[in-house]
All heavy atoms as TSV, in Angstrom:
chain	resi	resn	atom	element	x	y	z
A	1	MET	N	N	119.380	87.865	82.048
A	1	MET	CA	C	119.545	87.368	83.425
A	1	MET	C	C	118.460	87.937	84.296
A	1	MET	O	O	118.087	89.101	84.203
A	1	MET	CB	C	120.932	87.805	83.902
A	1	MET	CG	C	121.220	87.280	85.250
A	1	MET	SD	S	122.901	87.733	85.768
A	1	MET	CE	C	123.019	86.893	87.304
A	2	ASN	N	N	117.913	87.094	85.127
A	2	ASN	CA	C	116.872	87.511	86.052
A	2	ASN	C	C	117.417	88.147	87.322
A	2	ASN	O	O	118.625	88.227	87.554
A	2	ASN	CB	C	116.014	86.279	86.464
A	2	ASN	CG	C	115.354	85.703	85.263
A	2	ASN	OD1	O	114.903	86.389	84.380
A	2	ASN	ND2	N	115.247	84.398	85.253
A	3	SER	N	N	116.570	88.569	88.225
A	3	SER	CA	C	117.001	89.173	89.432
A	3	SER	C	C	117.581	88.096	90.364
A	3	SER	O	O	117.380	86.871	90.186
A	3	SER	CB	C	115.841	89.858	90.143
A	3	SER	OG	O	114.894	88.954	90.437
A	4	ILE	N	N	118.352	88.605	91.350
A	4	ILE	CA	C	118.923	87.714	92.374
A	4	ILE	C	C	118.378	88.276	93.699
A	4	ILE	O	O	118.294	89.489	93.920
A	4	ILE	CB	C	120.439	87.816	92.410
A	4	ILE	CG1	C	120.960	87.199	91.101
A	4	ILE	CG2	C	121.070	87.047	93.600
A	4	ILE	CD1	C	122.420	87.392	90.877
A	5	TRP	N	N	118.005	87.374	94.623
A	5	TRP	CA	C	117.492	87.760	95.911
A	5	TRP	C	C	118.547	87.512	96.980
A	5	TRP	O	O	119.150	86.433	97.018
A	5	TRP	CB	C	116.194	86.950	96.186
A	5	TRP	CG	C	115.143	87.335	95.277
A	5	TRP	CD1	C	114.888	86.815	94.000
A	5	TRP	CD2	C	114.111	88.294	95.471
A	5	TRP	NE1	N	113.802	87.389	93.463
A	5	TRP	CE2	C	113.248	88.310	94.326
A	5	TRP	CE3	C	113.801	89.141	96.518
A	5	TRP	CZ2	C	112.195	89.132	94.202
A	5	TRP	CZ3	C	112.713	89.947	96.408
A	5	TRP	CH2	C	111.932	89.987	95.241
A	6	ILE	N	N	118.697	88.490	97.914
A	6	ILE	CA	C	119.671	88.322	98.959
A	6	ILE	C	C	118.893	88.339	100.282
A	6	ILE	O	O	118.002	89.199	100.488
A	6	ILE	CB	C	120.661	89.516	98.953
A	6	ILE	CG1	C	121.319	89.698	97.597
A	6	ILE	CG2	C	121.691	89.387	100.055
A	6	ILE	CD1	C	122.185	88.565	97.172
A	7	ALA	N	N	119.217	87.423	101.207
A	7	ALA	CA	C	118.571	87.350	102.478
A	7	ALA	C	C	119.554	86.917	103.525
A	7	ALA	O	O	120.512	86.131	103.236
A	7	ALA	CB	C	117.363	86.371	102.440
A	8	ARG	N	N	119.332	87.340	104.748
A	8	ARG	CA	C	120.219	86.987	105.883
A	8	ARG	C	C	119.469	86.064	106.864
A	8	ARG	O	O	118.360	86.359	107.298
A	8	ARG	CB	C	120.690	88.189	106.596
A	8	ARG	CG	C	121.783	87.896	107.643
A	8	ARG	CD	C	122.326	89.211	108.269
A	8	ARG	NE	N	122.865	90.081	107.322
A	8	ARG	CZ	C	124.125	90.031	106.826
A	8	ARG	NH1	N	124.944	89.087	107.182
A	8	ARG	NH2	N	124.578	90.923	105.989
A	9	ASP	N	N	120.062	84.899	107.192
A	9	ASP	CA	C	119.502	84.025	108.153
A	9	ASP	C	C	119.617	84.606	109.563
A	9	ASP	O	O	120.371	85.516	109.785
A	9	ASP	CB	C	120.205	82.678	108.154
A	9	ASP	CG	C	119.883	81.846	106.896
A	9	ASP	OD1	O	118.983	82.128	106.191
A	9	ASP	OD2	O	120.612	80.840	106.650
A	10	LYS	N	N	118.890	84.008	110.494
A	10	LYS	CA	C	118.945	84.455	111.880
A	10	LYS	C	C	120.352	84.448	112.456
A	10	LYS	O	O	120.714	85.284	113.275
A	10	LYS	CB	C	117.981	83.620	112.767
A	10	LYS	CG	C	117.875	83.947	114.184
A	10	LYS	CD	C	116.961	85.117	114.411
A	10	LYS	CE	C	116.699	85.248	115.893
A	10	LYS	NZ	N	115.841	86.386	116.150
A	11	ASP	N	N	121.156	83.445	112.060
A	11	ASP	CA	C	122.525	83.360	112.595
A	11	ASP	C	C	123.513	84.293	111.865
A	11	ASP	O	O	124.671	84.260	112.209
A	11	ASP	CB	C	123.014	81.903	112.489
A	11	ASP	CG	C	123.254	81.418	111.030
A	11	ASP	OD1	O	123.053	82.139	110.115
A	11	ASP	OD2	O	123.632	80.218	110.936
A	12	GLY	N	N	123.035	85.114	110.960
A	12	GLY	CA	C	123.891	86.073	110.309
A	12	GLY	C	C	124.394	85.666	108.942
A	12	GLY	O	O	124.999	86.436	108.263
A	13	ALA	N	N	124.180	84.419	108.575
A	13	ALA	CA	C	124.656	83.912	107.274
A	13	ALA	C	C	123.902	84.623	106.150
A	13	ALA	O	O	122.658	84.845	106.244
A	13	ALA	CB	C	124.447	82.396	107.163
A	14	LEU	N	N	124.592	85.002	105.107
A	14	LEU	CA	C	124.003	85.737	103.974
A	14	LEU	C	C	123.960	84.835	102.737
A	14	LEU	O	O	124.960	84.130	102.453
A	14	LEU	CB	C	124.874	86.948	103.680
A	14	LEU	CG	C	124.213	88.045	102.888
A	14	LEU	CD1	C	123.001	88.647	103.514
A	14	LEU	CD2	C	125.261	89.210	102.620
A	15	TRP	N	N	122.826	84.840	102.060
A	15	TRP	CA	C	122.601	83.907	100.990
A	15	TRP	C	C	122.020	84.680	99.798
A	15	TRP	O	O	121.318	85.614	99.896
A	15	TRP	CB	C	121.538	82.826	101.369
A	15	TRP	CG	C	122.072	81.918	102.437
A	15	TRP	CD1	C	122.032	82.059	103.807
A	15	TRP	CD2	C	122.845	80.699	102.231
A	15	TRP	NE1	N	122.652	81.112	104.411
A	15	TRP	CE2	C	123.140	80.194	103.536
A	15	TRP	CE3	C	123.229	79.990	101.110
A	15	TRP	CZ2	C	123.842	79.009	103.680
A	15	TRP	CZ3	C	123.903	78.821	101.290
A	15	TRP	CH2	C	124.237	78.298	102.589
A	16	ALA	N	N	122.367	84.142	98.594
A	16	ALA	CA	C	121.785	84.605	97.325
A	16	ALA	C	C	120.897	83.530	96.709
A	16	ALA	O	O	121.299	82.342	96.754
A	16	ALA	CB	C	122.904	84.920	96.321
A	17	PHE	N	N	119.744	83.877	96.238
A	17	PHE	CA	C	118.802	82.949	95.701
A	17	PHE	C	C	118.371	83.385	94.269
A	17	PHE	O	O	118.263	84.590	94.027
A	17	PHE	CB	C	117.528	82.937	96.540
A	17	PHE	CG	C	117.739	82.465	97.973
A	17	PHE	CD1	C	118.062	83.395	98.968
A	17	PHE	CD2	C	117.617	81.147	98.346
A	17	PHE	CE1	C	118.248	83.000	100.275
A	17	PHE	CE2	C	117.835	80.735	99.655
A	17	PHE	CZ	C	118.143	81.670	100.611
A	18	PRO	N	N	118.114	82.401	93.422
A	18	PRO	CA	C	117.589	82.738	92.090
A	18	PRO	C	C	116.082	83.166	92.050
A	18	PRO	O	O	115.646	83.730	91.072
A	18	PRO	CB	C	117.825	81.486	91.312
A	18	PRO	CG	C	117.689	80.363	92.322
A	18	PRO	CD	C	118.313	80.991	93.637
A	19	SER	N	N	115.363	82.881	93.107
A	19	SER	CA	C	113.972	83.367	93.213
A	19	SER	C	C	113.689	83.781	94.623
A	19	SER	O	O	114.529	83.502	95.567
A	19	SER	CB	C	113.000	82.209	92.821
A	19	SER	OG	O	113.178	81.097	93.667
A	20	LYS	N	N	112.659	84.524	94.806
A	20	LYS	CA	C	112.387	85.143	96.125
A	20	LYS	C	C	112.177	84.043	97.213
A	20	LYS	O	O	111.334	83.177	97.096
A	20	LYS	CB	C	111.094	86.038	96.064
A	20	LYS	CG	C	110.947	86.781	97.371
A	20	LYS	CD	C	109.767	87.708	97.289
A	20	LYS	CE	C	109.600	88.483	98.560
A	20	LYS	NZ	N	108.454	89.440	98.506
A	21	PRO	N	N	113.010	84.055	98.239
A	21	PRO	CA	C	112.909	83.079	99.274
A	21	PRO	C	C	111.816	83.413	100.298
A	21	PRO	O	O	111.343	84.559	100.337
A	21	PRO	CB	C	114.293	83.060	99.995
A	21	PRO	CG	C	114.735	84.495	99.817
A	21	PRO	CD	C	114.170	84.949	98.447
A	22	GLU	N	N	111.452	82.450	101.110
A	22	GLU	CA	C	110.493	82.657	102.181
A	22	GLU	C	C	111.128	82.328	103.514
A	22	GLU	O	O	111.993	81.485	103.625
A	22	GLU	CB	C	109.275	81.711	102.015
A	22	GLU	CG	C	108.492	82.065	100.729
A	22	GLU	CD	C	107.201	81.235	100.665
A	22	GLU	OE1	O	106.778	80.620	101.631
A	22	GLU	OE2	O	106.688	81.218	99.552
A	23	ARG	N	N	110.715	83.092	104.532
A	23	ARG	CA	C	111.300	82.924	105.902
A	23	ARG	C	C	110.732	81.606	106.485
A	23	ARG	O	O	109.528	81.370	106.579
A	23	ARG	CB	C	110.928	84.084	106.715
A	23	ARG	CG	C	111.602	84.223	108.076
A	23	ARG	CD	C	111.109	85.372	108.906
A	23	ARG	NE	N	110.767	86.498	108.158
A	23	ARG	CZ	C	111.488	87.661	108.081
A	23	ARG	NH1	N	112.583	87.707	108.678
A	23	ARG	NH2	N	111.019	88.656	107.373
A	24	ASP	N	N	111.705	80.747	106.957
A	24	ASP	CA	C	111.275	79.527	107.655
A	24	ASP	C	C	111.553	79.746	109.141
A	24	ASP	O	O	112.717	79.666	109.568
A	24	ASP	CB	C	112.110	78.342	107.125
A	24	ASP	CG	C	111.777	77.052	107.801
A	24	ASP	OD1	O	110.922	77.064	108.709
A	24	ASP	OD2	O	112.377	76.037	107.474
A	25	ILE	N	N	110.508	80.108	109.877
A	25	ILE	CA	C	110.693	80.425	111.307
A	25	ILE	C	C	111.066	79.262	112.204
A	25	ILE	O	O	111.570	79.426	113.252
A	25	ILE	CB	C	109.420	81.169	111.862
A	25	ILE	CG1	C	108.237	80.285	111.796
A	25	ILE	CG2	C	109.198	82.524	111.192
A	25	ILE	CD1	C	106.978	80.834	112.439
A	26	LEU	N	N	110.954	78.014	111.663
A	26	LEU	CA	C	111.273	76.830	112.454
A	26	LEU	C	C	112.832	76.655	112.427
A	26	LEU	O	O	113.439	76.253	113.408
A	26	LEU	CB	C	110.607	75.612	111.961
A	26	LEU	CG	C	109.083	75.603	112.139
A	26	LEU	CD1	C	108.473	74.323	111.540
A	26	LEU	CD2	C	108.708	75.784	113.610
A	27	SER	N	N	113.418	76.930	111.271
A	27	SER	CA	C	114.910	76.758	111.149
A	27	SER	C	C	115.648	78.090	111.185
A	27	SER	O	O	116.885	78.094	111.112
A	27	SER	CB	C	115.227	76.050	109.835
A	27	SER	OG	O	114.933	76.848	108.732
A	28	TYR	N	N	114.897	79.214	111.290
A	28	TYR	CA	C	115.538	80.527	111.292
A	28	TYR	C	C	116.366	80.780	110.052
A	28	TYR	O	O	117.459	81.307	110.169
A	28	TYR	CB	C	116.297	80.785	112.597
A	28	TYR	CG	C	115.495	80.734	113.839
A	28	TYR	CD1	C	115.560	79.666	114.704
A	28	TYR	CD2	C	114.570	81.786	114.107
A	28	TYR	CE1	C	114.742	79.654	115.878
A	28	TYR	CE2	C	113.823	81.782	115.278
A	28	TYR	CZ	C	113.911	80.673	116.146
A	28	TYR	OH	O	113.135	80.619	117.268
A	29	ALA	N	N	115.883	80.313	108.949
A	29	ALA	CA	C	116.612	80.454	107.658
A	29	ALA	C	C	115.625	80.835	106.533
A	29	ALA	O	O	114.375	80.727	106.701
A	29	ALA	CB	C	117.262	79.140	107.324
A	30	TRP	N	N	116.170	81.314	105.446
A	30	TRP	CA	C	115.399	81.649	104.256
A	30	TRP	C	C	115.467	80.466	103.333
A	30	TRP	O	O	116.531	79.870	103.184
A	30	TRP	CB	C	115.925	82.904	103.583
A	30	TRP	CG	C	115.611	84.097	104.392
A	30	TRP	CD1	C	116.400	84.691	105.344
A	30	TRP	CD2	C	114.449	84.961	104.324
A	30	TRP	NE1	N	115.832	85.775	105.889
A	30	TRP	CE2	C	114.583	85.960	105.249
A	30	TRP	CE3	C	113.281	84.902	103.531
A	30	TRP	CZ2	C	113.678	86.961	105.442
A	30	TRP	CZ3	C	112.351	85.882	103.774
A	30	TRP	CH2	C	112.509	86.878	104.676
A	31	ILE	N	N	114.324	80.068	102.727
A	31	ILE	CA	C	114.331	78.877	101.866
A	31	ILE	C	C	113.473	79.211	100.617
A	31	ILE	O	O	112.706	80.116	100.608
A	31	ILE	CB	C	113.716	77.698	102.592
A	31	ILE	CG1	C	112.273	77.948	103.058
A	31	ILE	CG2	C	114.587	77.220	103.753
A	31	ILE	CD1	C	111.536	76.742	103.553
A	32	THR	N	N	113.738	78.391	99.597
A	32	THR	CA	C	112.931	78.421	98.388
A	32	THR	C	C	112.548	76.988	98.060
A	32	THR	O	O	113.367	76.082	98.298
A	32	THR	CB	C	113.611	79.059	97.187
A	32	THR	OG1	O	114.866	78.405	96.982
A	32	THR	CG2	C	113.900	80.553	97.420
A	33	ILE	N	N	111.379	76.783	97.573
A	33	ILE	CA	C	110.968	75.445	97.215
A	33	ILE	C	C	111.455	75.113	95.818
A	33	ILE	O	O	111.212	75.850	94.875
A	33	ILE	CB	C	109.411	75.328	97.293
A	33	ILE	CG1	C	108.889	75.771	98.622
A	33	ILE	CG2	C	108.952	73.902	96.910
A	33	ILE	CD1	C	109.408	75.032	99.792
A	34	GLY	N	N	112.187	73.990	95.735
A	34	GLY	CA	C	112.620	73.507	94.414
A	34	GLY	C	C	113.948	74.130	93.906
A	34	GLY	O	O	114.493	73.628	92.944
A	35	ASP	N	N	114.412	75.203	94.558
A	35	ASP	CA	C	115.667	75.860	94.098
A	35	ASP	C	C	116.807	75.113	94.774
A	35	ASP	O	O	116.879	75.078	96.035
A	35	ASP	CB	C	115.724	77.342	94.434
A	35	ASP	CG	C	114.919	78.156	93.491
A	35	ASP	OD1	O	114.727	77.738	92.341
A	35	ASP	OD2	O	114.457	79.235	93.917
A	36	ILE	N	N	117.742	74.622	94.019
A	36	ILE	CA	C	118.915	73.991	94.583
A	36	ILE	C	C	120.153	74.848	94.382
A	36	ILE	O	O	121.252	74.459	94.769
A	36	ILE	CB	C	119.163	72.567	94.001
A	36	ILE	CG1	C	119.340	72.691	92.484
A	36	ILE	CG2	C	118.036	71.646	94.383
A	36	ILE	CD1	C	119.759	71.392	91.844
A	37	TYR	N	N	119.974	76.013	93.842
A	37	TYR	CA	C	121.103	76.867	93.535
A	37	TYR	C	C	121.289	78.070	94.387
A	37	TYR	O	O	121.645	79.166	93.931
A	37	TYR	CB	C	121.020	77.310	92.008
A	37	TYR	CG	C	121.071	76.109	91.090
A	37	TYR	CD1	C	119.973	75.735	90.413
A	37	TYR	CD2	C	122.253	75.413	90.980
A	37	TYR	CE1	C	119.989	74.618	89.534
A	37	TYR	CE2	C	122.288	74.341	90.113
A	37	TYR	CZ	C	121.143	73.929	89.435
A	37	TYR	OH	O	121.274	72.860	88.592
A	38	SER	N	N	120.948	78.005	95.647
A	38	SER	CA	C	121.249	79.117	96.541
A	38	SER	C	C	122.732	79.098	96.825
A	38	SER	O	O	123.417	78.068	96.661
A	38	SER	CB	C	120.477	78.970	97.885
A	38	SER	OG	O	120.882	77.831	98.589
A	39	CYS	N	N	123.307	80.278	97.082
A	39	CYS	CA	C	124.720	80.423	97.218
A	39	CYS	C	C	125.059	81.267	98.402
A	39	CYS	O	O	124.521	82.349	98.600
A	39	CYS	CB	C	125.256	81.116	95.935
A	39	CYS	SG	S	127.042	81.440	95.968
A	40	ARG	N	N	125.952	80.761	99.279
A	40	ARG	CA	C	126.352	81.522	100.460
A	40	ARG	C	C	127.334	82.588	99.954
A	40	ARG	O	O	128.187	82.380	99.150
A	40	ARG	CB	C	127.110	80.617	101.428
A	40	ARG	CG	C	127.681	81.296	102.677
A	40	ARG	CD	C	126.738	81.170	103.796
A	40	ARG	NE	N	127.211	81.944	104.985
A	40	ARG	CZ	C	127.695	81.433	106.074
A	40	ARG	NH1	N	127.754	80.141	106.296
A	40	ARG	NH2	N	128.028	82.231	107.088
A	41	ILE	N	N	127.161	83.819	100.484
A	41	ILE	CA	C	128.043	84.907	100.103
A	41	ILE	C	C	128.631	85.522	101.408
A	41	ILE	O	O	128.137	85.235	102.455
A	41	ILE	CB	C	127.276	85.997	99.306
A	41	ILE	CG1	C	126.047	86.541	99.989
A	41	ILE	CG2	C	126.825	85.442	97.920
A	41	ILE	CD1	C	125.335	87.650	99.226
A	42	PRO	N	N	129.703	86.303	101.298
A	42	PRO	CA	C	130.336	86.813	102.530
A	42	PRO	C	C	129.365	87.565	103.407
A	42	PRO	O	O	128.576	88.382	102.957
A	42	PRO	CB	C	131.387	87.764	101.948
A	42	PRO	CG	C	131.762	87.161	100.585
A	42	PRO	CD	C	130.435	86.705	100.050
A	43	ASP	N	N	129.452	87.238	104.723
A	43	ASP	CA	C	128.514	87.775	105.714
A	43	ASP	C	C	128.657	89.291	105.888
A	43	ASP	O	O	127.685	89.920	106.332
A	43	ASP	CB	C	128.732	87.060	107.055
A	43	ASP	CG	C	128.329	85.612	106.982
A	43	ASP	OD1	O	127.601	85.206	106.066
A	43	ASP	OD2	O	128.817	84.849	107.875
A	44	ASP	N	N	129.786	89.805	105.516
A	44	ASP	CA	C	129.972	91.283	105.695
A	44	ASP	C	C	129.422	92.145	104.489
A	44	ASP	O	O	129.434	93.381	104.582
A	44	ASP	CB	C	131.437	91.648	105.990
A	44	ASP	CG	C	132.380	91.202	104.875
A	44	ASP	OD1	O	132.000	90.439	103.975
A	44	ASP	OD2	O	133.565	91.637	104.908
A	45	TRP	N	N	128.930	91.450	103.494
A	45	TRP	CA	C	128.255	92.216	102.377
A	45	TRP	C	C	126.849	92.577	102.886
A	45	TRP	O	O	126.258	91.856	103.690
A	45	TRP	CB	C	128.115	91.318	101.153
A	45	TRP	CG	C	129.417	91.004	100.447
A	45	TRP	CD1	C	130.665	91.264	100.900
A	45	TRP	CD2	C	129.542	90.321	99.218
A	45	TRP	NE1	N	131.601	90.775	99.974
A	45	TRP	CE2	C	130.937	90.195	98.957
A	45	TRP	CE3	C	128.611	89.792	98.309
A	45	TRP	CZ2	C	131.438	89.606	97.824
A	45	TRP	CZ3	C	129.116	89.175	97.164
A	45	TRP	CH2	C	130.483	89.069	96.924
A	46	PHE	N	N	126.364	93.638	102.432
A	46	PHE	CA	C	125.025	94.136	102.821
A	46	PHE	C	C	124.804	94.216	104.348
A	46	PHE	O	O	123.922	93.535	104.901
A	46	PHE	CB	C	123.896	93.246	102.172
A	46	PHE	CG	C	124.034	93.116	100.716
A	46	PHE	CD1	C	124.644	92.029	100.115
A	46	PHE	CD2	C	123.498	94.126	99.869
A	46	PHE	CE1	C	124.768	91.900	98.731
A	46	PHE	CE2	C	123.628	94.013	98.453
A	46	PHE	CZ	C	124.273	92.892	97.944
A	47	PRO	N	N	125.654	94.917	105.056
A	47	PRO	CA	C	125.651	94.954	106.504
A	47	PRO	C	C	124.282	95.494	107.095
A	47	PRO	O	O	123.938	95.144	108.232
A	47	PRO	CB	C	126.795	95.879	106.914
A	47	PRO	CG	C	127.045	96.721	105.706
A	47	PRO	CD	C	126.679	95.851	104.473
A	48	ASP	N	N	123.545	96.227	106.305
A	48	ASP	CA	C	122.295	96.732	106.838
A	48	ASP	C	C	121.117	95.723	106.695
A	48	ASP	O	O	120.043	95.985	107.235
A	48	ASP	CB	C	121.844	98.041	106.071
A	48	ASP	CG	C	122.837	99.171	106.356
A	48	ASP	OD1	O	123.499	99.127	107.432
A	48	ASP	OD2	O	122.958	100.069	105.533
A	49	LEU	N	N	121.346	94.651	105.977
A	49	LEU	CA	C	120.276	93.635	105.788
A	49	LEU	C	C	120.274	92.674	106.993
A	49	LEU	O	O	121.310	92.057	107.298
A	49	LEU	CB	C	120.567	92.853	104.480
A	49	LEU	CG	C	119.484	91.849	104.046
A	49	LEU	CD1	C	118.214	92.587	103.759
A	49	LEU	CD2	C	119.983	91.048	102.838
A	50	LYS	N	N	119.173	92.637	107.647
A	50	LYS	CA	C	119.017	91.802	108.866
A	50	LYS	C	C	117.963	90.698	108.659
A	50	LYS	O	O	117.213	90.691	107.708
A	50	LYS	CB	C	118.509	92.702	110.009
A	50	LYS	CG	C	119.324	93.931	110.227
A	50	LYS	CD	C	120.729	93.614	110.713
A	50	LYS	CE	C	121.476	94.857	111.027
A	50	LYS	NZ	N	122.850	94.890	110.674
A	51	TRP	N	N	117.938	89.777	109.599
A	51	TRP	CA	C	116.977	88.653	109.562
A	51	TRP	C	C	115.541	89.178	109.474
A	51	TRP	O	O	114.704	88.667	108.791
A	51	TRP	CB	C	117.191	87.807	110.805
A	51	TRP	CG	C	116.014	86.897	111.202
A	51	TRP	CD1	C	115.204	87.008	112.243
A	51	TRP	CD2	C	115.599	85.731	110.457
A	51	TRP	NE1	N	114.271	86.005	112.216
A	51	TRP	CE2	C	114.512	85.151	111.148
A	51	TRP	CE3	C	116.019	85.077	109.322
A	51	TRP	CZ2	C	113.852	84.009	110.736
A	51	TRP	CZ3	C	115.410	83.898	108.871
A	51	TRP	CH2	C	114.292	83.390	109.632
A	52	ASP	N	N	115.224	90.233	110.194
A	52	ASP	CA	C	113.859	90.767	110.251
A	52	ASP	C	C	113.489	91.495	108.919
A	52	ASP	O	O	112.305	91.738	108.807
A	52	ASP	CB	C	113.716	91.721	111.441
A	52	ASP	CG	C	113.825	90.976	112.772
A	52	ASP	OD1	O	113.395	89.852	112.838
A	52	ASP	OD2	O	114.379	91.583	113.720
A	53	ASP	N	N	114.400	91.779	108.079
A	53	ASP	CA	C	114.079	92.481	106.839
A	53	ASP	C	C	113.568	91.522	105.772
A	53	ASP	O	O	113.846	90.306	105.835
A	53	ASP	CB	C	115.377	93.144	106.242
A	53	ASP	CG	C	115.966	94.229	107.142
A	53	ASP	OD1	O	115.145	94.837	107.917
A	53	ASP	OD2	O	117.142	94.380	107.153
A	54	GLU	N	N	112.852	92.025	104.854
A	54	GLU	CA	C	112.427	91.287	103.699
A	54	GLU	C	C	113.692	91.067	102.747
A	54	GLU	O	O	114.614	91.852	102.817
A	54	GLU	CB	C	111.332	91.957	102.920
A	54	GLU	CG	C	110.012	91.962	103.634
A	54	GLU	CD	C	109.487	90.528	103.854
A	54	GLU	OE1	O	109.457	89.730	102.870
A	54	GLU	OE2	O	109.096	90.239	104.965
A	55	PRO	N	N	113.684	89.987	101.933
A	55	PRO	CA	C	114.820	89.787	100.988
A	55	PRO	C	C	114.967	91.016	100.116
A	55	PRO	O	O	114.037	91.679	99.778
A	55	PRO	CB	C	114.430	88.549	100.190
A	55	PRO	CG	C	113.374	87.888	101.059
A	55	PRO	CD	C	112.693	88.946	101.839
A	56	LEU	N	N	116.224	91.168	99.722
A	56	LEU	CA	C	116.629	92.341	98.866
A	56	LEU	C	C	116.684	91.791	97.431
A	56	LEU	O	O	117.396	90.794	97.175
A	56	LEU	CB	C	117.979	92.867	99.297
A	56	LEU	CG	C	118.624	93.911	98.499
A	56	LEU	CD1	C	117.740	95.191	98.513
A	56	LEU	CD2	C	119.995	94.234	99.040
A	57	GLU	N	N	115.988	92.394	96.520
A	57	GLU	CA	C	116.050	92.002	95.096
A	57	GLU	C	C	117.071	92.810	94.361
A	57	GLU	O	O	117.044	94.067	94.374
A	57	GLU	CB	C	114.672	92.185	94.448
A	57	GLU	CG	C	114.650	91.743	93.027
A	57	GLU	CD	C	113.328	91.871	92.358
A	57	GLU	OE1	O	112.501	92.631	92.831
A	57	GLU	OE2	O	113.074	91.170	91.318
A	58	LEU	N	N	117.982	92.217	93.742
A	58	LEU	CA	C	119.010	92.885	92.928
A	58	LEU	C	C	118.715	92.578	91.404
A	58	LEU	O	O	118.551	91.425	91.066
A	58	LEU	CB	C	120.426	92.334	93.265
A	58	LEU	CG	C	120.867	92.515	94.690
A	58	LEU	CD1	C	122.277	91.952	94.873
A	58	LEU	CD2	C	120.820	93.994	95.135
A	59	MET	N	N	118.709	93.623	90.606
A	59	MET	CA	C	118.474	93.490	89.217
A	59	MET	C	C	119.772	93.788	88.427
A	59	MET	O	O	120.450	94.739	88.735
A	59	MET	CB	C	117.351	94.442	88.777
A	59	MET	CG	C	116.044	94.211	89.452
A	59	MET	SD	S	115.181	92.793	88.851
A	59	MET	CE	C	114.706	93.340	87.258
A	60	PRO	N	N	120.055	93.063	87.401
A	60	PRO	CA	C	121.164	93.400	86.555
A	60	PRO	C	C	120.941	94.783	85.949
A	60	PRO	O	O	119.832	95.197	85.684
A	60	PRO	CB	C	121.176	92.322	85.469
A	60	PRO	CG	C	120.358	91.229	86.007
A	60	PRO	CD	C	119.391	91.828	86.925
A	61	LYS	N	N	122.036	95.496	85.714
A	61	LYS	CA	C	121.948	96.805	85.110
A	61	LYS	C	C	121.245	96.706	83.777
A	61	LYS	O	O	121.505	95.855	82.973
A	61	LYS	CB	C	123.337	97.385	84.908
A	61	LYS	CG	C	123.320	98.791	84.525
A	61	LYS	CD	C	124.720	99.381	84.584
A	61	LYS	CE	C	124.627	100.894	84.332
A	61	LYS	NZ	N	125.901	101.548	84.550
A	62	GLY	N	N	120.282	97.639	83.563
A	62	GLY	CA	C	119.508	97.649	82.307
A	62	GLY	C	C	118.279	96.785	82.373
A	62	GLY	O	O	117.539	96.713	81.374
A	63	LYS	N	N	117.920	96.169	83.511
A	63	LYS	CA	C	116.722	95.291	83.654
A	63	LYS	C	C	115.776	95.876	84.623
A	63	LYS	O	O	115.084	95.107	85.310
A	63	LYS	CB	C	117.160	93.884	84.122
A	63	LYS	CG	C	118.022	93.094	83.104
A	63	LYS	CD	C	117.121	92.681	81.969
A	63	LYS	CE	C	116.736	91.236	82.252
A	63	LYS	NZ	N	115.989	90.641	81.168
A	64	GLU	N	N	115.615	97.187	84.688
A	64	GLU	CA	C	114.752	97.779	85.673
A	64	GLU	C	C	113.282	97.780	85.335
A	64	GLU	O	O	112.464	98.173	86.066
A	64	GLU	CB	C	115.172	99.291	85.925
A	64	GLU	CG	C	116.484	99.426	86.628
A	64	GLU	CD	C	117.645	99.426	85.716
A	64	GLU	OE1	O	117.507	99.630	84.472
A	64	GLU	OE2	O	118.811	99.176	86.170
A	65	ASP	N	N	112.979	97.225	84.132
A	65	ASP	CA	C	111.503	97.198	83.770
A	65	ASP	C	C	110.770	96.178	84.424
A	65	ASP	O	O	110.449	95.613	85.139
A	65	ASP	CB	C	111.345	97.096	82.248
A	65	ASP	CG	C	112.392	96.240	81.554
A	65	ASP	OD1	O	113.494	96.765	81.320
A	65	ASP	OD2	O	112.155	95.053	81.319
């Protein structure tokens, strides 16, 4: 399994992406080109992650290389 990327939109919505998203300053959201499998996750997860932060990369245990 590959890494998962977590990012928070300007409105506070929290999303998981299969590849690193890019900030879309026109829509105030994080997007990826060609990925249709982004997933909304509970907004209270990762409370320290803000819109101004870079996306957070999560790796499955044992995949730190």
